[in-house]
Each structure stands twice: as structure tokens, then as C-alpha cells.
C-alpha positions in Angstrom: 30.1 -77.2 97.7 28.4 -74.2 95.8 30.8 -71.5 94.8 30.0 -67.7 95.0 29.8 -65.3 92.1 33.0 -64.7 90.2 34.3 -61.2 89.9 33.2 -61.1 86.2 29.7 -62.2 87.2 29.5 -59.5 89.9 30.7 -56.8 87.4 28.1 -58.0 85.0 25.3 -57.7 87.6 26.5 -54.2 88.5 26.6 -53.1 84.8 23.1 -54.6 84.4 21.7 -52.7 87.4 23.3 -49.5 86.2 21.7 -49.9 82.8 18.3 -50.5 84.5 18.7 -47.4 86.7 19.6 -45.3 83.6 16.3 -46.4 82.1 14.1 -46.3 85.2 15.4 -43.1 87.0 14.4 -40.6 84.2 11.0 -42.2 84.1 10.5 -41.9 87.8 11.9 -38.3 87.8 9.5 -37.4 85.0 6.6 -38.9 86.8 7.4 -37.0 90.0 7.8 -33.7 88.1 4.5 -34.3 86.3 2.7 -35.1 89.6 4.1 -31.9 91.1 3.0 -29.9 88.0 -0.5 -31.3 88.3 -0.6 -30.4 92.0 0.7 -26.9 91.2 -2.0 -26.4 88.6 -4.6 -27.5 91.1 -3.3 -24.8 93.5 -3.4 -22.2 90.8 -7.0 -23.2 89.9 -7.9 -22.9 93.6 -6.5 -19.4 93.7 -8.5 -18.4 90.7 -11.6 -19.8 92.4 -10.8 -17.7 95.5 -10.6 -14.7 93.3 -14.1 -15.5 92.0 -15.3 -15.7 95.6 -13.6 -12.3 96.3 -15.5 -10.7 93.4 -18.8 -12.0 94.8 -18.2 -9.9 97.9 -16.8 -6.8 96.3 -17.4 -4.5 93.3 -16.2 -6.1 90.1 -14.2 -4.0 87.6 -15.9 -2.4 84.6 -14.9 -3.4 81.1 -11.3 -2.7 80.4 -10.4 -2.4 84.1 -8.1 -4.6 86.2 -8.1 -5.1 90.0 -4.8 -6.2 91.6 -4.6 -8.0 95.0 -1.8 -9.6 97.0 -2.1 -13.2 98.2 -2.1 -11.7 101.7 -5.4 -9.9 101.0 -7.0 -13.2 100.2 -5.6 -14.7 103.4 -6.9 -11.7 105.3 -10.4 -12.4 104.2 -10.1 -16.2 104.9 -10.4 -17.1 101.2 -7.2 -19.2 101.1 -5.1 -21.3 103.5 -2.5 -19.5 105.5 0.2 -22.1 104.7 -0.6 -22.5 101.0 2.5 -24.3 99.5 3.9 -24.4 96.0 4.3 -28.2 95.2 7.1 -27.4 92.7 9.4 -25.7 95.3 8.0 -27.1 98.5 8.0 -23.5 99.8 5.0 -21.2 100.7 3.5 -19.2 97.8 4.8 -15.6 98.4 2.5 -13.5 100.5 3.2 -10.6 98.1 2.3 -12.6 95.0 0.0 -10.6 92.7 -3.4 -11.8 91.6 -5.4 -9.9 89.0 -9.1 -9.7 88.0 -9.4 -8.5 84.4 -12.7 -7.5 82.8 -12.2 -8.3 79.1 -15.2 -7.2 77.2 -17.5 -8.2 80.0 -15.9 -11.5 80.7 -13.9 -11.7 84.0 -10.5 -13.3 83.7 -8.5 -14.4 86.8 -4.7 -14.3 86.7 -2.1 -15.6 89.1 1.3 -14.0 88.6 4.4 -15.9 89.6 5.9 -13.0 91.5 6.9 -11.9 95.0 9.5 -13.0 97.5 7.8 -12.9 100.9 7.6 -16.6 101.7 7.5 -16.1 105.5 4.8 -17.7 107.7 1.8 -15.4 107.4 1.2 -15.6 111.2 4.4 -13.7 112.0 3.7 -10.9 109.5 2.0 -7.6 110.3 -1.6 -7.7 109.1 -2.9 -4.9 106.8 -6.5 -4.1 105.8 -7.8 -1.3 103.7 -10.3 1.3 104.8 -12.9 1.8 102.0 -13.0 -0.2 98.8 -10.2 -2.2 97.2 -11.5 -0.9 93.9 -12.1 2.8 94.2 -13.7 5.2 91.7 -12.7 8.8 91.6 -14.3 11.5 89.5 -11.8 13.4 87.3 -11.0 16.9 88.5 -8.6 19.7 87.5 -8.2 20.8 91.1 -7.2 19.0 94.3 -5.4 15.7 94.7 -6.3 12.1 95.6 -7.4 11.6 99.2 -6.3 8.3 100.5 -8.7 6.5 102.9 -5.8 4.7 104.5 -5.3 1.3 106.0 -5.3 -0.4 109.4 -2.1 -2.3 110.2 -1.5 -4.5 113.2 1.4 -6.6 114.6 1.0 -10.3 115.2 -0.3 -9.5 118.7 -3.1 -7.4 117.2 -1.6 -4.1 118.3 -2.2 -1.2 115.8 1.1 -0.1 114.1 1.8 3.0 112.1 4.8 1.8 110.1 3.0 1.8 106.7 4.4 3.2 103.4 2.8 3.6 100.0 4.0 3.5 96.4 2.0 4.2 93.3 2.2 2.8 89.7 1.8 5.2 88.0 1.7 8.3 90.2 -1.9 9.1 90.9 -3.2 12.1 89.0 -6.9 12.8 89.4 -6.7 15.3 86.5 -6.1 12.4 84.1 -8.4 9.5 83.4 -6.7 6.1 84.0 -6.2 3.1 86.3 -3.7 3.6 89.1 -2.3 1.1 91.6 -1.4 2.0 95.2 0.7 -0.5 97.2 0.7 -0.3 101.0 3.5 -1.9 102.8 3.3 -2.5 106.6 6.5 -3.4 108.4 7.1 -4.8 111.9 10.1 -6.5 113.6 11.9 -6.9 110.3 8.9 -8.5 108.5 6.6 -6.9 105.9 3.2 -7.4 104.3 1.7 -5.8 101.2 -1.8 -4.9 100.1 -3.1 -3.1 97.0 -5.8 -0.6 96.1 -6.9 0.0 92.5 -7.9 3.6 91.9 -9.9 4.4 88.7 -10.1 8.0 87.7 -13.0 8.4 85.4 -15.4 11.0 83.9 -19.1 10.4 84.5 -20.3 14.0 84.4 -21.6 15.8 81.4 -20.1 19.2 80.3 -21.5 22.5 81.5 -23.1 24.7 78.8 -23.2 28.5 79.4 -24.7 31.4 77.6 -26.3 34.7 78.4 -30.0 34.9 78.2 -32.4 34.3 75.4 -32.3 35.8 71.9 -34.5 38.1 69.9 -34.1 38.9 66.2 -35.8 39.0 62.8 -36.1 35.9 60.6 -33.7 37.5 58.2 -31.1 38.0 60.9 -31.5 34.4 62.0 -30.5 33.1 58.6 -26.9 34.4 59.1 -26.7 34.5 62.8 -24.1 32.2 64.5 -26.0 30.6 67.3 -22.8 29.5 68.9 -21.7 33.1 69.5 -21.2 33.6 73.3 -21.9 29.9 74.0 -19.3 27.9 75.9 -19.0 24.4 77.2 -16.6 23.3 79.9 -15.8 19.8 81.2 -14.3 18.5 84.4 -11.7 16.7 82.3 -10.3 20.0 81.2 -10.6 18.9 77.5 -12.1 20.8 74.7 -15.8 20.0 74.2 -17.7 20.1 70.9 -21.1 21.8 70.8 -23.9 21.1 68.3 -26.9 23.2 67.7 -30.4 21.9 66.7 -32.9 24.4 65.6 -36.1 24.7 63.5 -36.8 28.4 63.0 -39.3 29.6 60.3 -40.3 33.0 59.0 -43.4 33.0 61.1 -43.2 35.4 64.1 -43.2 33.7 67.4 -41.0 32.0 70.0 -38.8 29.1 69.1 -36.6 26.7 71.1 -33.1 25.7 70.0 -31.1 23.0 71.6 -27.4 23.0 72.4 -25.8 19.5 72.8 -22.3 19.2 74.3 -20.4 15.9 74.3 -17.1 15.1 76.1 -14.5 12.5 75.2 -16.0 10.0 77.6 -19.3 10.2 75.8 -21.1 12.1 78.5 -23.7 14.5 77.0 -25.4 17.6 78.2 -28.3 19.4 76.5 -29.5 22.9 77.2 -32.5 24.8 75.7 -32.6 28.4 74.7 -35.6 30.5 73.5 -35.3 32.6 70.3 -38.0 35.2 69.6 -38.6 35.9 65.9 -40.0 39.4 65.6 -40.7 39.5 62.0 
């Protein structure tokens, strides 16, 4: 008659199995983590591809500029799945996660920031879409203030709602060149959704040169005359503007043309001509 395992033999088997598990489990755990990391990176690459598609339908930022979007904005345009899941957490990627498009010396870079906390099902959130452009250019001005084009927010039943707030980073100042970010937050029934607009305040207009009439003088007077006397240049940036004078006046009587050139800090340039009559 065959006997069963002795207690010592059973303990030996248990010890052996424990040793095998100590070796195998870390390897399995590592393999699972690496697999999830690979899937996560595939999702991130897919989001970057969606940003490229977004750029193809919108104005791309100029050199040195950055456009910020929320994941919800890509969902709103049908560029990503509504239930996009993070393989590392098995939770939805946050709807308020920020994505950025950066123009670095003419090369567009696409960034996905691990941010946000709104992991609710997108279908139960209020929708929010911007009026006007997501990237908006505003001419610098020393008067007035930024005029917001607003948004359209709706509840999950497609009814328009008005519970929308805004916050800026930094505070929008159209008298100062820079890139500003406005966040719109729509709320309904305890849920919220975010969208972003990038506002670039820039100076694309040349300065204004002013003087009173033309000049008349002798050649001798012209040698010591300051042709910048009474000449002013103003710019919509409010900054001081340098003025340069180009002239080629000789001792021969006649009418000559001098040129004033004003350049602002953004490189915008204005020229204005003035007649100088040499009487003798």
C-alpha cells in the first residue's frame, strides 16, 4: 500500500513553491507594469496625433507662442474617444487635463500634461464651445479692455445654460504684449467642464510720425539745423520710439526730400517724407 507524503515532505514542497513564487511574481509584476506603460505611451502618442489634427483645422501658433487646450475640447471636436482610459490607473484621463501646442523656432511640439482631476463620464458633463477662435490675436492698445467673444454651454440634454465662470493667467492686459490664458468653466448639476482660449496681445502696427509742414532755409542754416525739432513719433504700445533722419542736402538751391524712419520695439517701421527748400 502506497503511503502519502510525510509532513516533512509537504513542508518541503511548500517551501519550494514559496521560493518559486518569490522568483516568478516580481517578473510577472514587472511584465504587467511594462505592458501598461507601453499602452499608456500609445495613448499619449495618440493624444499628440489628435493635437496635430486639431492644428490642421485651426490657426497654428506663431514662433514662441503656446496654445493650451483641455482634453474636453478635443472630445468636443470628435478628435479623441469619449471614454479614453489611462492604462496605468484604469481610470478615465481627466477631462480637464491640459494639452499644449508649442511653436519652438518654427517646429511645433505637442505636450500632454499629467494634470486635472475631472475623471467623470464626459456624457454627463455640461458641454462648452468657444465663440470665435481658440487662439485669438489682439492688437495692443493703451485704451479699452479685452472684449470676450464668450462661449456656448449646454447641459447633457442640449439645453443652453449660463452658469459659466472665467479665470485668467495672468490677468489680461491689452496694453501689454504677451500671451494670456483664459479658462472657462461651465457647471451643471454638480458637474463641471473646462475649456481654454489663448489670447496673444501683439503689436503689428508701425509708429505714427508727426510734424508741422515742410521746411525752407538756406544751405548754411541746414548745416546746423536739427531736423528732429518738432518731430514726434507715437506708438500704440505706449513705448518710446526712436526716429532716424536720412537726408542728402547740397548747397545747390532747390527742393530736397528728407526721410524720417521710426521703429518700435516690435520691429514695426514707419517712414514719412518731408520737403526741404534750400533758398541759397
